[in-house]
N, C-alpha and C positions, 0 to 999 in steps of 0.2 A: 368528566374526569380531569383531574389536575395533573396532566402529564407535563414533564419538562421535555424539551425537544433536542434532538441531536441531528446536525447536518451530516450527510454522507454523500459520497459520489456514486451516482448510478452508472454502472458500467454496461447497461443492457440496451439502451435506446439512444437514438441520435437526435440531432437538432430538430426542433419543432414538435417533438412528441409531447403529448399532453401528460402532465404529471397528475395521475389520478388521485394520489393520496396527499397532494400538497395543500397546505393551508396558506402558504405564501411561497413564492418561487421567484428568486432573483436571477438565478442562473438555470438554464434549461437542464443542466446536469445535477442540480442540487434539489433534493427532495426533503421536505420536512416529514419526519417519522416520529411516532411515539416510541421512545426507547426506555426511558427511566420513568418511574411512577412512584407515587407516595402510597403508603400503606392504607391511608384513608380512601384512596381512589378505588381500590380493589378490596373492599371489605365484606363482600357478600358473593354468593353463588351467582346471583343475577348480574353483578358487575363483571365477573369473569366470563359469563356466557355472552355478555354484550360484546366482548372482544371478537367473537366468532360470528355474531349476527350480521356483521358487514359482509361476510363471505357469501351470503345467500342472494345477492343481487346488488343493485345500486352501482356506485361509481367504480368499484373494483372490477366489475364485469361490463361496464357500460359500453366501452369501445368495442369489446368483443361482441356483445349482443346487437349493437346498433346496426352493423352491416356485416362484419366479418363472418359471424356464425352462419348466417343464411347464404351469403355470397359463396362461401367455400363449401359448406356442408350440403347445400341444396343446388347451388349454381354449377359448380365444377362437375359434380357427378351427373348433371343433366336431369335434375328433378324439377327445378324452377326455371322456366324460360324468362330471360331478362337480358336485353341487349343495351341497357343504358350505361353509357360512360364506363367508368372503371368497374362498376358492378358487372356490367355486361362483358367486359374484358375477361373476367374470371369465368363467366358462363361460356364464352366463346373459346376458352382455353388459350387465350393470348395473355400469358401470365409473365409479367416482368417484376424484378425486385424493387422497382420504383412505384408499384401500385400502392396507393395510400391506404387502401383497405387492409392489405397485409400488415402494414406498419401498425395500424390500429389494433388488430388482433394480437400481434406479438407484444405490443406495449401493454395491453390489458392483462395478458397472461402473466407477464413478468413483473412489471411495475405495479400492477394492480393486485392480482390474486396471490402469486407466489411471494411477493414482498410482504403483503399483509400476513400471510400464513407464517412466514419466518419471524415476524415481529411477535405474533401471538405465541408461537412455540418458545421463543426466547423468554418471554415474560413468564409463562407457566413453568418452564424448565427451571428458571432461577428460583421460583417460589417452591417448587418441589425439592430442589437441592437444599434450600434453606429450611425446609420443613415448616413453612409459614402458610397456613390455610385459614381462610375465614371461618368463623365459628359454625356456619351452616354447611361446611364442605369437609369431606375427608379426602384421602389420597385418591380413591377411585373417582371421585367427582372431578378432581384436578386433572387426572389422566384423561377423563372423558372430554374435557375442554381441549387438551392437547390433541386427542384423537380426532376431534372435529377439524382442527386446523390441518392435521396431517392428511386427513381424507381429501380435503380440498387441494392441498399442495400436490399430493400424488396425482389427483385428477388433472390438475393444470399442467404438470410436467408430462403426463401421458398425452394430453392434447398437443402439447408443444412438439413432442417427438413424432407424433403421427402426422402433424401438419408439415413440419420443417425438417424432419430427419435428425441429423446430428446437431444438437442444440446445447446451450449452456445448462448445467445442472446447478441450481443455486439453493443450497441447504442452510446457509448461515446469513445472519444480518450483514449488510454490506460493510458495516463498520469493522467487521473482523477481517476484511480483505482489502482495506483501503490502500495498502502498499502495492497491490497488483494493478498494473496498467490495463490489462485485459483479462477477460474470462475465457477459458478454453471451451471449445466445442468438444463434447464427449460422445462416445459411441452410443448407438441405440441400446446396446446391452447394458451400458452403465446407467442410462436413464431408466430402463425397465427394472433394474435391480433396486434402484432407489424408490421407484413407484411402488413396487411390491412391498418393500419394507414399510413405507408409509401406510399402505392400505391394510397390511397385516396388523400393524399397530392399531389402526382404527377399528378393524374387525374385532380385535381382542379387548378393546377398552371402551367402545361405545356401548351405551345401554340398549335395552329393549325399547321399542317405541313407547312413548309416553302419551298419556291422554292430554296433558297440558303441553303446550309447545309441540304439538303433533307434527308440525312442519319440519322440525329439526331432524338432521340425519341420525340414524340409529345403526345398530350392528348389521342389520340386513342391508342398509344402504351401502355399507363398506363391503359386505359379502358380494353383493351384485356387481359393484364396481371392480372388485378384485377378480371376479369371474370374467368380466369383460376383458380385463388385461390378460388374464391367463388364456382366454380364447384367442386373443390377438397374437400372443406369443406362440401358442400352439399352431397357428396358421403359418408361422415363419419357418418354412421347411427347406428352402432352396437358396443357395447363394448363386443365383443365375448370372451368367456372364453379362456384364453391362448393367446389372442391377445396382442402383445407387444405394448407398448407406446399407450394405448387407448386414443382416443379422440372422443367424440360424439358431433356432431354439434347441438347446442340447437335449431336452426331454419333452418333446411335444405331446406325446400320448399322456404322460403324467399330468401335464398342464391341462389338457382337455378333460381328463378324469377329475381333476381337482375343480375345474370349472363346473362340471356336472354336479359334483358334491355340494358346492356352495349354492348353486342355483336351486338344487333340490331342497336345501335347508331353508332358503327364502320362501319357496312355495309351500313347504310343509309347516312353516311357522303359523300359517292361517291368519297372518296379520294383514294380508292384502287380498283383494278380490277383483276379478274381471268385471267390467261394466261396459256399457255401450259407449261409442264415441260421442253420441249426443249428450251423455252425462259427463264424460271426461272433459269435453271441451265446451261445456255450457257456460253461459255468462254467469250463472249463479255460483259456479265452482271455479271461476277463473283465477281466484287468488287464494284458494284454500286447497288442502290435499284432497285428491280423489281417492277412491278405494284402491286404485292402481298405483298410486304414487309411492315409489320406493326410495328415490333420491331426487330431490327437486330444488330449484332456485325459486325464490319468491320476491318478485319486484313489487315495490310499493310506490304509488304515485307521489309526485313531489316536483321539485325543480328538475330542469333538464338534466338527464344523466342519472337520476335517482329511480325513476320508474322505467317501465319497458317502452322501447321505441317500436316494437315489432308491429303492432296493429297499424300504426301510421305508415310504416314502410310497405305493408301488404294490402291495405284497404284500397279497393278499386276506386273509391271516391270519398268525398267528405261525408256522404250519407253514413258511411261505415266507420269513419274516424273524424269526428268534427274538428275542423280546423286544419287537418293535414292528412291527406290520403294519397300515397305515392305509388299505389300498386296497380294502376290501370293497365300497364304494359307488362304485368307479371302474371304468370299462371303455370299450371302443370304442363310439362312437355308432352308431346303427342304420344310417344311410346308408353309413358306412364298413364296418362289419361285414358288411352285406348284400351289398356289392360284391365280396367275395372269392369266387372259385370254390371249391367244396367241396374240390377236389383241389389247391388252391394250397398248396404246402408252407410258405409264409410264415405262414399263418394260425395254425398251432400254435405258432410261435415268437413271435408278437406277442401272442396272448391265450390264456387258458384257455377252453375251451368244452365244453359237454355235447353229445356226438354219438355216433355208432356207430363201431365198429372200433378199430384200434390207435391212432388219432390222439388218443385220450383219455389215453394214458399219459404221465406226466411224471415226471422223476427229478430230485431236488434235487442240489445240488453235492456232498453227502456220501452220495449213493446211496439216499436214501429214495425209495420208489416211491409215487406217488399216481395216482388214477384219477377221472375225472369222466365218469360215464355210468351207464347202467342196470345194468351188471354190478358196480358198486362194492361193494355189500354182500356179494355172493357172493365176489368176489375177496378182500375183506378177511377173510372167514371162512375162506377157503382159505389165508390167509397170503401172498397174492400182492402185496398192496399194504398200505401202512401208514396212509394217510389219503386223504381225498377226499370226493366227494359225488355223489349222483344229481341229476338235474334237479328231481325233486319235492322233494328235501331243500332245494335252493336256495329254492324257492318257499315251502315250509312255514316256513322260517326267516326269511322276509321279505327274503331277499337277491334283489334285482332282477337282478343281473348273473350271467350264465353266461359272460361273455367278459371277465373281469378281466384286467388287464395281466400278461403273462408276460415280455415283452422286458426284459432287464436285471434279472430276478427269478430268483434261483437257490436260495434256501433254504439259505443257508450255516449251518454249524454254529456254535452259540453260543460255543464256546470256541476252536475252531481258527481261525475266520476273523473273527468279530465282535470288535470292540473296545468302546469305550465308547459305548453307545447307538446312535444312527443314524450309523454310520461304517464303511463297508466299502471294499475295493478295487473299482475299476471303471475300465474304459476307456470314455471318452465320445467317440465319433467326431464331430468337427465336419464333416469331409468324408471320405467313403469313395469308393472307385472307382465304385460304382454311381451316386453323385451326379455324378461326373465325366461318365459316359455320359449320364445324364439331362439334365444341363445342356447338353452339346453338342447333344443332340437339340432341346432348347428353343431354343437360340440359332439353330440352323439353321431351325427353324420360324418364328422371329421374322424371319429374313431372307427366307424364302420367302413368308410370309403376315403382313406386319407389322400390317395392320389387320383381317385376317380371323381371328377366333378360333374360329369355329364350323364352317367347312368342314373335313372330315376331310383330313388330310395323308397322302399315299401315297408320299412321297419315300423312296427305298430307303435312303439313309444315315440318315435319321431313324428309320425303323422298325428298321433293323439295330442302332442303338445301344440302343434300348429293349428289343428282343428278346434281345440279349446278356445283359442283366440278368435279364429274366424267365426265360430258359432256365436260367441258372446258379442261379436261386433256386426252381426247380420251380413256376413260374407259367405259365399259358397265354400263348402268344405272340399278337401282334396283327397285323392286315393293314392297318389304317388307324388314324389317331389325330387327333382334333380337340383343340385346346387346351381348349375348353369345349363340353360337350354341353348345349344349352339344351332343357329339358323343356317350354318354351312354355306354362306355366300361370300365371295371375295369382293373387296372394294379397292378401287383405285385411290390414290392418295387424296385427291380432291375431286369432288363431283359437283356439277352445276345443273341447275334446272334447265331443261331443253328450251331453247328459244332461237330465233333467227336473227342474225346480225349481218350487216352489209359493211364490207371493208374495201379500201382502195386496192387496185390491182398491184400485186407485188412488184411488177416491172416498172412501176412509176407512171403508168398511163391513167387515164381518167375512168376507165371501165371499173366496174365493181363486181364483186362476187358475193354470193349468199351462202352462208354456212349454217348447217343445223348442228348445234352442240347438244349431244345426247349422252346420257349416262351409259357406261359400259356394261352394267349388270342390273338385274332387277333388285328392287329394294324391299323394305320390310313393312310397308304400310299395313298389309293385311295380316301380319303375324301378331299373335297375342302371346306375349311372354308370360310364363306362369311358373318360373323357377324360384328358388329360395331368394335369389338376389332381388327379383321383382316383387315377391311376396313381402319382403322387408320394406321395399320402397312404398308399396301401397299402404302398409300398416303405419309406417313411421314418417311419411312425407311431411316435411316442414318441421320436424322435431329434432334436427341436428344429428341424424344418424348416417346420412347418405355417404359422406366421405369416409368415415370409419369403417362402414360396411364394405365399401369398394377397396379399401386398403387391405382388409383381411383377404379378400378375393385375390388381389394383386400378389400378396405374399405367398399364396398357395399356388398360383399359376399365372405369371405375368402375361403369357401369350393369350390365354382365354380372357383375362381382364381387358386386354387391348381389343380383342374381338368384341367384347361387350360394348366398349366405347364406340367402335366403328359401326356396330349394328343398331345403335340407338338413333331414333328419329328425334332430334332435339328441337324441332319446330314447335311453334305454339299451335293451339287448336282453336279454330274459329269456324267450325264446319257444321252444316246439316242441322239447323234448328228445325223443329217440326212445322213451323209456318212457311218454310220454303218447300214448295211441292216438287215431287219428282218430275223431271223434265225441264224445270227452271234452270237457267245457266248456273245459278249459284249452288244448286243442289250438286252439280258435277264436282264441286270442290271436294265433296266427300266421295262420291261414286267413282270419279276418275282421278283420284288424288295421286300425284306423282312427286310428293315431297321426298327430298333426299336427306340422307343422314348427316351430311356435312355442310349443308347450305340451308339457310332460311329463305324460303321463296315467297314469303307473305306479299311482298311488293308486287311480284309478277302475278300472283293469284288475284289480288284485289284489283289490278288494273283492268281485268276483264269487264268489270262493272263500273269502276270509278277511275276512268282513264285520266280525268283531270287532276287526280291526286297521285296516281301511281302509273308511271309511264314505262313502257317496255324499254329495257336498257338501264333502268335505275339500278344502282349497284346492289348486288346481293351481299349477304353477310355470311362469310365463311366461318365455320367452326374449325379451329386449328388442331384437329385431333392428331394428325400425323406429327406435327412439330411437338405437340404436348408429349406424345409417346417417345419420340426420338430424344427429347431432352430429359426424359425420365421425370417429368413433373408430377409424378405420383407423390413426390415430396416438393412442397412449395419452396421457392427461394426465400431465404431469410432477407428481410427488408434491407435495402442498401444502407439506410441510415443507421442500422444497428451494427453493420459489419466493421465499422471503424473501431468499435469498442470490444471486438471479439478476436481471439486468437484462432484463426481458421485452420490451424493444424490440429486435426482431430486426434484425440487421445482416448485410450481405453482405460478407464479408472474403476472398472467394476470391482476389482479386488479391494480397492481402498474404501468403496462404499460398503462392501461386505464386512470388512474388519473395523469400520468406524473411523478410519483415518482420512477420509475425504475432507479436503481443507476449504473448499469454496462454499 
């Protein structure tokens, strides 16, 4: 396209932030954007639709997807074990505003997605105002392009306020506000109002799903996204003392009922169908819609930042991501891993694990066979597999995890599928049909038991929605379901694995004393959580839902949400493979497991057998749950580099959004 360019000042990010849309960048605050265009450049429907194609992945989302999405959505809620550097800081709940990963996510949402959406909306709005359409388009077609951009803008602003609380709301091209030195932070109510307006417009103006370009968003994509926002708003029922960024929904029951209506419309459209995890996350369908895909991103391999980095970030080794596999120290946390029934078919698709039977066989996208279990060496010698490990191999190599991430990891061939570095094809579902059923069940539970989160619900419609998903995915069905299952134990602020230390006499003498440091209460190793919170974590692990799910929990009952965080065993799982016989010292890792919710004791466990690597007294890794809760970091801090360009005096401009006079 032959666009002319207009320089404008970005007021959203600080020094050093990557300019996602820039084609040349002389000053870190100057961004090249396409603002003016020639008639010949947008002379067809295809040309207009190409404006929104960039919103489905690639560089506008790259910094968000690269680390932020999974570090926050999976790490902070305790789904993904990961103690590496700044990624690990988020998992360990040691969250500061100088964490570079937070800056990457913030930058991507504002300078990537929202900025691009505003440009597209301006272009299409000007064309609509002028009544100038290409010959193969009518007004409805033009509004559909606008609706696509507004769907993504609403989604991005929704993410921003769920992550960071009171945030900038940017609805205009920056050139319209160049005389403003800073952007205001607005109330969550202001952001929700705008998000709802954008999503309602998208719902009313996007078409039915099309056979061609089936990957594009449609009216049901907008309906499901709008329902998720309504469900979130309906969960906001209390302005609890000390609650940061308070918002109380004025009509929560109406929002919940509207969510049910929209979700029912998606289900009754019969445009989508449940299918097994093996199909949804197969290599064959990794870059095309599955029958469950309601609203998705689609990454296309190319240069760095164009394709998805996720496989490289999660793959346990280069066998599963040729050239780059950074996932050997990442896996499902114990509370989540331990809650899967052994016969749950989803377990194999979510993670690798060492066990018995055919469940250990994995096949890469190019047909390489791997095996994780006691028969690996014999199978390899017989030519039945090409790579893999036994459980004892994992331990002897110091690899703590036997449940490394498998979901969205396919082991693609280095020449056929891989492009430059960490960049492959991938479909990333934002909402799939399973989530539609789960959300409808949650909304109905909210209507039936708005204040009671712990009494099991036995409503037939609620159970039917959950069981449809569980049945389709080879998981055990349920007969009752509480929103939250309280294990009713108390926790001190910090707990440590029991061990013996020797210290100097407090009187200054040379004598020493030995102390046994033991936990004050029993912990949760043997408890199997089966509430709605955990059902969602099992179904949607590593799909970007964990943080948003816990936020809805927090809005309904901050105290119980805090209990959930305390009761969680966030350690990794490296226990009890079948080739370790009962009675062996290593078997006791499982049988006599004493892991604590707030400390990772892998070092102390491993030193029993590998004392040369792991010594008693090695520093343990604390999870800073108490400080996380005391600082109310259910909302992440806005990156320090952005604060210079923001007016941090929060204003409520909801009425201006409602009447269309909002100026930013």
